[in-house]
C-alpha positions as CSV (number, residue, x, y, z in Angstrom):
1,M,59.7,90.2,-32.6
2,D,58.5,86.6,-34.2
3,A,61.8,85.0,-33.0
4,Q,61.1,85.9,-29.4
5,R,57.3,85.0,-29.6
6,A,58.3,81.6,-30.8
7,A,61.2,81.2,-28.0
8,R,58.4,82.0,-25.3
9,W,56.1,78.9,-26.8
10,R,58.9,76.5,-26.9
11,T,59.7,77.1,-22.9
12,Q,55.9,76.8,-22.2
13,L,55.6,73.6,-24.1
14,S,58.8,72.2,-22.4
15,G,57.1,73.0,-19.1
16,W,53.8,71.5,-20.0
17,R,55.8,68.5,-21.4
18,G,57.4,67.9,-17.8
19,G,54.0,68.5,-15.9
20,L,52.6,65.8,-17.9
21,F,55.3,63.3,-17.3
22,A,55.5,63.9,-13.5
23,L,51.6,63.2,-13.5
24,L,52.7,60.1,-15.6
25,G,54.9,59.1,-12.9
26,L,52.7,59.9,-10.1
27,Y,49.9,57.8,-11.7
28,A,52.4,54.8,-12.1
29,L,53.7,54.9,-8.7
30,G,50.4,54.8,-6.9
31,A,49.4,51.7,-9.4
32,T,52.2,49.9,-8.2
33,V,51.6,50.8,-4.4
34,F,48.1,49.5,-4.9
35,L,49.0,46.1,-6.6
36,L,51.5,45.2,-3.8
37,A,49.0,45.9,-1.2
38,G,46.8,43.2,-2.8
39,G,44.1,45.3,-4.0
40,G,44.9,43.8,-8.0
41,Q,43.5,40.9,-9.7
42,P,40.2,40.8,-7.5
43,A,38.4,38.0,-9.8
44,M,41.5,36.2,-9.6
45,T,41.9,36.4,-6.2
46,S,38.3,35.8,-5.3
47,L,38.3,32.5,-7.6
48,V,41.4,31.3,-5.3
49,A,39.2,32.0,-2.4
50,M,36.1,29.9,-3.6
51,E,38.7,27.2,-4.9
52,A,40.2,27.0,-1.2
53,E,36.6,26.9,0.1
54,V,35.8,24.0,-2.3
55,G,38.7,22.0,-0.9
56,S,38.2,22.7,2.6
57,G,34.6,21.2,2.2
58,G,32.6,24.2,1.2
59,V,30.0,24.5,-1.5
60,D,30.7,23.7,-4.9
61,V,29.3,26.7,-6.8
62,D,29.9,24.7,-10.1
63,S,27.6,21.5,-9.0
64,D,24.1,21.4,-9.9
65,P,22.1,18.7,-7.5
66,A,19.3,18.4,-10.2
67,S,21.7,17.4,-12.9
68,T,24.4,15.5,-11.2
69,P,24.2,11.7,-11.3
70,N,23.8,10.0,-8.1
71,S,23.1,13.1,-6.4
72,T,20.6,13.1,-3.7
73,V,18.3,15.2,-1.5
74,S,18.4,15.7,2.4
75,A,15.7,14.0,4.0
76,S,15.7,17.0,6.0
77,A,14.9,18.9,2.9
78,V,11.5,17.5,2.3
79,P,8.6,19.2,4.4
80,A,7.1,17.0,6.9
81,S,3.6,17.7,5.9
82,T,4.2,16.0,2.4
83,V,5.2,12.6,4.2
84,V,2.5,10.4,4.4
85,A,2.3,7.1,6.0
86,A,0.8,4.1,3.7
87,A,-2.3,2.9,5.3
88,P,-2.5,-0.9,6.0
89,E,-5.0,-2.7,3.7
90,P,-8.4,-3.8,5.3
91,P,-8.8,-7.5,5.8
92,P,-10.9,-8.8,3.2
93,L,-14.8,-9.3,3.6
94,C,-15.8,-12.7,4.6
95,S,-18.7,-12.5,1.8
96,D,-16.1,-11.9,-0.7
97,I,-14.1,-15.5,0.3
98,D,-14.6,-17.9,-2.8
99,P,-13.5,-21.4,-1.6
100,S,-12.5,-22.4,-4.9
101,E,-9.5,-20.1,-5.1
102,H,-8.0,-22.3,-2.5
103,S,-6.3,-25.6,-2.3
104,V,-6.5,-28.2,0.5
105,D,-3.4,-27.8,3.0
106,S,-2.9,-30.5,5.3
107,S,-0.8,-28.0,7.9
108,L,-4.0,-26.6,9.0
109,G,-5.9,-28.2,11.7
110,A,-9.4,-29.4,12.1
111,V,-11.7,-27.7,9.8
112,H,-9.5,-25.8,7.6
113,A,-8.0,-28.9,6.1
114,L,-10.7,-30.5,4.8
115,A,-12.1,-30.0,0.7
116,F,-15.5,-30.0,-0.9
117,V,-16.7,-29.8,-4.5
118,T,-18.9,-26.7,-5.5
119,L,-21.9,-27.2,-7.1
120,D,-20.6,-26.0,-10.4
121,E,-17.9,-28.9,-9.6
122,R,-15.1,-27.0,-8.9
123,P,-12.8,-28.4,-6.2
124,A,-12.5,-26.3,-3.2
125,A,-11.1,-26.1,0.2
126,F,-12.3,-24.8,3.8
127,A,-8.6,-23.4,3.4
128,G,-10.2,-20.2,2.4
129,Y,-11.9,-19.3,5.6
130,V,-9.1,-19.2,7.8
131,G,-9.4,-15.9,10.0
132,C,-13.3,-15.8,9.2
133,P,-16.3,-17.2,11.4
134,L,-17.8,-19.6,9.6
135,I,-21.6,-21.2,9.4
136,V,-21.8,-24.7,7.6
137,N,-25.6,-25.4,6.5
138,F,-25.7,-29.3,5.4
139,F,-29.2,-29.5,3.2
140,A,-30.9,-31.8,0.8
141,S,-33.7,-31.2,-1.8
142,W,-35.7,-34.0,0.0
143,C,-35.6,-32.7,3.5
144,A,-38.4,-30.0,4.1
145,P,-37.2,-28.3,6.9
146,C,-33.7,-27.8,5.1
147,V,-35.6,-26.2,2.4
148,T,-37.9,-24.2,4.6
149,E,-34.8,-22.4,6.5
150,M,-32.4,-21.8,3.7
151,P,-34.1,-18.5,3.0
152,D,-33.4,-17.7,6.5
153,F,-29.6,-18.4,6.2
154,E,-30.0,-16.2,2.8
155,R,-31.3,-13.1,4.8
156,F,-28.5,-13.4,7.8
157,W,-25.8,-13.8,5.0
158,N,-27.3,-10.5,3.4
159,T,-26.8,-8.9,6.9
160,H,-23.9,-10.2,8.4
161,G,-21.9,-11.6,5.1
162,A,-19.2,-9.1,5.8
163,T,-18.1,-10.4,8.8
164,V,-19.8,-14.2,9.0
165,A,-19.2,-16.3,6.2
166,V,-22.4,-18.7,5.0
167,L,-21.7,-22.0,3.0
168,G,-24.3,-24.6,2.3
169,L,-23.5,-28.1,1.4
170,A,-25.8,-30.6,-0.2
171,A,-25.4,-34.1,1.8
172,N,-26.5,-37.5,0.7
173,D,-28.3,-35.8,-2.5
174,R,-27.9,-35.5,-6.4
175,L,-25.9,-33.1,-8.0
176,E,-28.7,-31.5,-10.5
177,D,-31.5,-31.6,-7.5
178,A,-29.3,-29.4,-5.2
179,I,-28.7,-27.1,-8.0
180,A,-32.4,-26.9,-8.6
181,T,-33.0,-26.6,-4.5
182,V,-30.5,-23.7,-4.4
183,A,-32.2,-21.8,-7.3
184,E,-35.6,-22.2,-6.3
185,R,-35.1,-20.8,-2.7
186,G,-32.7,-17.9,-4.1
187,V,-29.9,-18.7,-2.4
188,T,-26.7,-16.5,-3.1
189,Y,-23.9,-17.6,-1.0
190,P,-21.4,-20.3,-1.6
191,T,-22.9,-23.7,-2.1
192,G,-21.1,-27.2,-2.5
193,L,-21.7,-31.1,-2.5
194,D,-20.4,-33.4,0.3
195,E,-19.4,-35.9,-1.8
196,G,-17.5,-37.9,1.3
197,E,-17.9,-37.7,4.8
198,L,-18.1,-34.3,5.7
199,F,-21.6,-34.6,7.3
200,I,-19.9,-37.2,9.8
201,D,-16.8,-35.3,10.1
202,F,-18.9,-32.3,11.0
203,G,-20.7,-34.2,13.9
204,G,-24.0,-34.5,11.9
205,L,-26.7,-36.6,13.3
206,G,-29.8,-35.7,11.6
207,M,-30.9,-33.1,8.5
208,P,-30.4,-30.6,8.6
209,T,-27.2,-29.9,10.5
210,T,-25.8,-26.4,11.1
211,V,-22.3,-26.1,12.3
212,F,-20.8,-23.1,13.9
213,V,-16.9,-22.9,13.2
214,S,-14.3,-20.1,14.7
215,P,-11.7,-18.0,12.7
216,D,-9.0,-20.7,13.6
217,G,-11.2,-23.9,12.4
218,E,-12.6,-25.1,15.8
219,I,-16.1,-26.5,15.5
220,L,-18.2,-24.6,18.2
221,E,-21.4,-25.9,18.3
222,T,-23.2,-28.8,15.8
223,H,-27.1,-28.3,15.6
224,S,-29.3,-30.9,14.1
225,G,-32.8,-29.1,13.3
226,L,-34.5,-26.5,11.8
227,L,-32.9,-22.8,12.7
228,T,-35.0,-19.7,12.1
229,L,-33.5,-16.3,11.6
230,D,-33.6,-15.0,15.4
231,D,-31.9,-18.6,15.9
232,I,-28.9,-18.4,13.4
233,T,-28.4,-14.8,14.8
234,S,-28.3,-15.5,18.2
235,R,-25.9,-18.3,18.2
236,A,-23.8,-16.1,15.9
237,E,-23.7,-13.6,18.5
238,E,-23.0,-16.1,21.4
239,H,-20.0,-17.6,19.2
240,F,-18.6,-14.8,17.3
241,G,-19.4,-11.8,19.3
242,L,-21.7,-10.0,16.5
C-alpha cells in the first residue's frame, strides 16, 4: 500500500515539473518576441532619440543658459514693458553758467571768442555762453545811473535767469571799488572786470551800456543809458522771445 502511494506522488511530481518547465518556456518565448519587436531597453532607446535630436539642432537637455559661459538670452524673451528708453539730458540753465570754467576759443565768432576777468580775479571766457541768450551790463562805481539800475538787473535775473544769462562788467573802474558796488547793490549774477577794450568791442558810447547778445554770439542791440526792469524785460522779449 505504501509503495503504491509513493509511486502516485512521484507521477504527480513529474507532471508538475513538466508543467512548470512548459510555463518557463512560454515566458522565455514571449520575452524574446517582445525584445525583437523593439520594446526592450526603453531608457537606452530614449537616450539615443535625444542624442539624435540634439545632433539635428534640437534642444540640449544638459545645457543650462544661466550656468553656461558666453550664453545669451534672446531679446524676444525680454518683456517689452521692461525696455525703457533713456531720457535725454536737459540743457543746462543759463543761471548755472560759470564763465570762469571755460577757456577762450578763438574759433568761435564775435562775442564768444572774447575773454574777461572775474571780480575775484579768475580768467573767464564768453565761450561759456554759447547757446544761451546773454545781457551784458557795463557799469562803474562812479556812475550814478549804473548804480541805480543794477538792482533791476538783479530782479530780472532772479526771474528769467534760467533762460537768459546776465553778466555785469566793470569798465574804467578800480577792482576794489567795483567789488564794493556789487556787494552794496546786492548783485548775485556773474560779474567781471573789463581790463581791455570790451566796452569798445561791444559798441559802448557812454555809461551805463547794456548789450543784448544772441545765443550764437551776435550783438542784437547796444543801448547806452539807464534801463528799468520794464525796459530790460521788454527788450529781452523782443530779442529773445521770452
